[in-house]
C-alpha positions as CSV (number, residue, x, y, z in Angstrom):
1,M,0.0,0.0,0.0
2,E,1.3,3.4,-0.9
3,R,2.0,5.8,1.9
4,T,2.0,9.6,2.2
5,V,5.1,11.7,2.8
6,D,5.0,15.2,4.5
7,G,5.7,18.1,2.1
8,P,7.6,21.3,3.0
9,D,4.4,22.6,4.8
10,G,4.1,19.5,6.8
11,K,0.9,18.3,5.0
12,P,0.8,14.8,3.5
13,R,1.4,14.1,-0.2
14,C,1.5,11.1,-2.3
15,G,4.6,9.1,-1.4
16,W,6.2,9.3,-4.9
17,C,7.0,12.9,-4.2
18,A,9.8,11.8,-1.9
19,A,11.8,10.6,-4.9
20,A,12.8,14.1,-5.9
21,P,12.5,17.6,-4.4
22,E,11.0,18.9,-7.7
23,F,8.2,16.4,-7.6
24,F,6.3,18.4,-4.9
25,E,5.7,21.3,-7.1
26,Y,4.6,19.1,-10.0
27,H,2.4,17.1,-7.7
28,D,0.8,20.1,-6.1
29,H,0.1,22.2,-9.2
30,E,-0.3,19.7,-12.1
31,W,-0.6,16.1,-11.5
32,G,-4.4,15.1,-11.5
33,F,-5.9,18.5,-12.3
34,P,-8.1,18.2,-15.3
35,V,-6.7,19.7,-18.6
36,N,-8.7,20.5,-21.8
37,D,-6.0,22.1,-23.7
38,D,-5.0,20.2,-26.9
39,Q,-1.4,21.3,-26.9
40,R,-0.9,20.4,-23.3
41,L,-2.6,16.9,-23.8
42,F,-0.6,16.3,-26.8
43,E,2.6,17.3,-25.0
44,K,1.9,15.0,-22.0
45,L,1.0,12.0,-24.2
46,C,4.4,12.5,-25.9
47,L,6.4,13.0,-22.7
48,E,4.8,9.9,-21.4
49,S,5.9,8.1,-24.5
50,F,9.5,9.2,-24.0
51,Q,9.3,8.0,-20.4
52,S,8.6,4.5,-21.4
53,G,11.6,2.5,-19.9
54,L,12.8,5.6,-18.0
55,S,11.8,7.5,-14.9
56,W,9.4,10.5,-14.7
57,R,12.2,12.4,-12.9
58,T,14.4,12.2,-16.0
59,I,11.8,13.4,-18.3
60,L,10.6,16.2,-15.9
61,A,14.2,17.5,-15.5
62,K,14.4,17.7,-19.4
63,R,10.8,18.9,-20.1
64,Q,11.9,22.5,-21.1
65,N,14.5,21.0,-23.4
66,F,11.7,18.8,-25.0
67,R,9.5,21.9,-25.4
68,N,12.4,23.9,-27.1
69,A,13.1,20.8,-29.4
70,F,9.5,20.1,-30.4
71,K,8.2,23.7,-30.9
72,N,6.4,23.7,-27.6
73,F,4.6,20.6,-28.8
74,D,2.7,22.6,-31.3
75,F,1.5,19.5,-33.3
76,N,0.8,21.6,-36.4
77,K,4.5,22.5,-36.5
78,V,5.9,19.1,-35.3
79,A,3.7,17.4,-38.1
80,L,5.9,19.2,-40.7
81,F,9.2,17.7,-39.2
82,G,11.2,15.5,-41.6
83,E,14.5,13.6,-41.8
84,V,16.5,16.9,-41.2
85,E,14.7,17.6,-37.9
86,I,15.0,13.9,-36.7
87,E,18.8,14.1,-37.3
88,R,18.9,17.5,-35.4
89,L,16.9,15.9,-32.5
90,L,19.1,12.7,-32.5
91,Q,22.0,15.1,-31.8
92,D,20.2,17.1,-29.0
93,E,21.7,16.1,-25.6
94,G,19.0,17.8,-23.7
95,I,16.3,15.3,-24.7
96,V,16.0,11.5,-24.9
97,R,17.7,10.6,-28.1
98,H,15.6,7.7,-29.1
99,R,14.9,7.4,-32.8
100,G,11.8,5.4,-32.5
101,K,10.3,7.8,-30.0
102,I,11.3,10.8,-31.9
103,E,9.6,9.6,-35.1
104,A,6.6,8.4,-33.1
105,T,6.2,12.0,-31.8
106,I,6.2,13.3,-35.4
107,N,3.9,10.6,-36.5
108,N,1.5,11.3,-33.6
109,A,1.4,15.0,-34.4
110,R,0.1,14.1,-37.8
111,R,-2.4,11.7,-36.4
112,A,-3.4,14.5,-33.8
113,K,-4.3,16.7,-36.8
114,E,-6.4,14.0,-38.3
115,L,-8.2,13.5,-34.9
116,I,-8.9,17.2,-34.6
117,R,-10.5,17.1,-38.2
118,E,-12.7,14.2,-37.1
119,K,-13.6,15.0,-33.4
120,G,-13.2,18.7,-33.2
121,S,-10.4,18.7,-30.5
122,I,-8.0,16.3,-28.9
123,A,-9.7,17.0,-25.7
124,A,-13.1,16.1,-26.8
125,Y,-11.8,12.7,-28.0
126,I,-9.6,12.1,-24.9
127,W,-12.4,12.9,-22.3
128,Q,-14.8,10.4,-23.8
129,F,-12.6,7.8,-22.3
130,E,-13.0,9.1,-18.7
131,P,-13.9,6.1,-16.5
132,T,-17.0,6.0,-14.3
133,G,-16.3,5.6,-10.5
134,S,-17.0,1.9,-10.6
135,D,-14.5,1.3,-13.3
136,Q,-11.6,3.0,-11.4
137,P,-9.1,1.1,-9.1
138,P,-8.3,2.3,-5.8
139,P,-5.7,5.2,-5.8
140,Q,-2.2,4.1,-6.9
141,T,-2.9,0.3,-7.0
142,A,-2.9,-0.2,-10.7
143,S,-0.6,0.6,-13.8
144,T,-3.5,-0.1,-16.3
145,S,-7.3,0.1,-16.4
146,E,-10.1,-0.9,-18.6
147,A,-10.3,2.8,-19.7
148,S,-6.5,3.0,-20.4
149,K,-6.6,-0.2,-22.4
150,A,-9.5,1.1,-24.5
151,L,-7.9,4.4,-25.3
152,S,-4.7,2.7,-26.1
153,K,-6.4,0.4,-28.4
154,D,-8.3,3.1,-30.1
155,L,-5.3,5.3,-30.5
156,K,-3.3,2.5,-32.0
157,K,-6.1,1.8,-34.4
158,R,-5.8,5.4,-35.4
159,G,-2.0,5.0,-36.1
160,W,-0.5,6.4,-33.0
161,K,2.7,5.0,-31.8
162,F,4.1,4.3,-28.2
163,V,0.8,4.6,-26.6
164,G,0.4,1.3,-24.6
165,P,-2.1,0.9,-21.8
166,T,0.5,1.7,-19.1
167,T,1.7,4.8,-20.9
168,V,-2.0,5.9,-21.5
169,Y,-2.8,5.2,-17.8
170,A,-0.1,7.4,-16.7
171,F,-1.3,10.1,-18.9
172,M,-4.8,9.8,-17.6
173,Q,-3.6,10.1,-14.0
174,A,-1.6,13.2,-15.0
175,M,-4.3,15.0,-17.0
176,G,-7.1,14.5,-14.5
177,L,-9.2,12.0,-16.2
178,I,-8.9,10.1,-12.8
179,N,-8.1,11.3,-9.4
180,D,-5.3,9.0,-8.3
181,H,-4.1,11.0,-5.3
182,L,-4.1,9.0,-2.2
183,V,-7.1,9.4,0.1
184,E,-4.9,11.1,2.7
185,C,-3.1,13.3,0.4
186,K,-3.7,16.9,0.8
187,S,-4.4,17.5,-3.0
188,R,-7.0,14.8,-3.3
189,R,-9.7,17.1,-2.3
190,E,-8.3,20.1,-4.4
191,V,-8.3,17.8,-7.6
192,E,-11.7,16.5,-6.9
193,R,-13.1,20.0,-6.7
194,A,-11.3,20.8,-9.8
195,R,-12.9,17.8,-11.4
196,R,-16.4,18.7,-10.3
197,S,-16.3,22.1,-11.7
198,F,-14.5,21.0,-15.0
199,Q,-16.5,21.5,-18.1
200,R,-16.0,18.3,-20.1
201,P,-15.1,19.3,-23.7
202,T,-17.5,18.1,-26.4
203,S,-16.0,19.5,-29.6
């Protein structure tokens, strides 16, 4: 069972915050709060893909470098990347230099544009996969769920790459499709309030 850890203010946070000092800021202000911005959703899905096989600490430390390298994850710009940009990125020591993941990000930018043409926005599509309460495992007890498997399967069918169910579950945790903060965590109620007032996108 996951345990909490006290933050700088003495209030309990999810135990994973103890792994790195910078995790407290990310945990308190980003992780689990619902997002409906297409560019932020695309960025997070890409970063979770890059994290595959690595730690989130590595990716978070390099996040600004990734933003610089991938035009702030503007999928309209990334979709235009070709071999010249791939070679540039493979030489960029500030990011994870993995050809498959770099090519997947470019591919996924193109698929994102297709998705928007069909669904109106990435957000409207993603939030269709928000699980109901009965479908959600207890906080931090799972690495996949039926909802993450369904979203992963549908993304793959649409041609997206590096979007397995574990990657997608981490994305759903971070972007607020579920509230996976521990019951004792001081952020759980804050996230729940944000989720209650959040307007689910429909287009």
